[in-house]
C-alpha angles and dihedrals in degrees: 000000000000118000112231133209088245091059091049090050091050092049092052097037091239134127120269089238091058090051090047091053090054097044092048095042095237131137130265101087137068124261090247093053092046091052092048091051093048093048091049092047091053092047091050092050099249109183104237090175088080086077091063116102114255087224093062094128135085094030094022127142132247121198119218104203118197110202112211123195105159109343100276087123105070115189098199096065130105089243093058093040092057093044091051093045089056092050093048096046092045090050096045092050088064093042096258124131120222125217127186123225129173123220118203120207093212092060130070104289096193091053090050090051092051091052088060091057090053089056089057102229119180094213143354133229109198117203097212102175092126097037129112127208090258095051092049090057087070088072095058090101093063110114099185125080111291130188122190112217127201098359136073132197118186097210098051116076102217134130108268135191111191142148121248097258094173092054093047095050092044091052093049095047093044090051091052092052095047092049098043105024088216130108110271121232126217129237098201129188118248088210113083115235124159092232090060091052089058090047089053088053090053093047095052092042090058091046092054096042090054090055099256131129114250091214091063095060113110108234126191119188108215137180115270097246137070094247094043094048090049092053093044094050093043090055092047091053092047089054090058099261111162111221125230119249091253140001142209112210127205090233143354095262092059091043094051094046092050092045090055091050093049092049092048090051091055101261116139115229118248098357095066101017128015122202135190125187138194132240103036097240120185088251089071088074095047100061129074118269097026111246123252109220150153114270116227113200093228099169092047091050091055093044091050092050091052092048092050097049090049090051088054092048091053096040113039091183093064112129122228116274136192108214110194117191122205124237130219133227113238112199116208137147103290093080 
């Protein structure tokens, strides 16, 4: 049953006109009252999608929301640029425009969600790389088509577009072992991201399937940036840490930073230490030796997310799907 403005007004003990002002984003009430009304409306399940124009497609709008928790998602990188290009091309092909909006975890999430409704989007693609299961629950009130991109949470029944992180990490680790015949180590991010948890699953799966003990893998927890990983590894080596024969890294930035530290300390790559990364960033081709890595089809991910959200817009009976995209091993000179 649809929740009405009258019911919201009755719950809060306010006039219907005050509730109407808040729901229609017009003047006449204080900021505090507006926020209280919007939060109550969301909690009661008010259907904000009724504000969206019935002529949304063709020529409708899709919102690409970038969720930011601490800056791990950087929007001026080649990875993000390719992802966004895929979303925009996929949207344009079906006559939808795409607009980018950033959400910040340290600000009022419900108010940010309501602002999207006022902009009358037909659907939302949420870049959830930095999100946790708890933070994603804040989006349960959204009544328009929503696709979660680059994160997956088993307990929450949304539409997801993700890469197969387990497969990619398994492939990389298995390749290291078959090339080196030594137990691979792990350059793991200090910063918690769900994708890295799945990559850890893939790494340890490959360790076990090749007959090794997971507890014997050398693991270094490094900062999630090229500069930070370089400094962390440099300090570990100065303290007398003996490196493993080879390493899988959570991403290319960590791999490149560690590679630079090993080289500076006198280790020959890959003769003394082999390294493989994850993502296939352009920087992999600019270092010496060129970095072996796992290719992520970034453009295709974005394009697939756009295609899925448009399917949901045009077919409201569509059931939730998890679309998992395979990765590819790229062999270069660092292994």
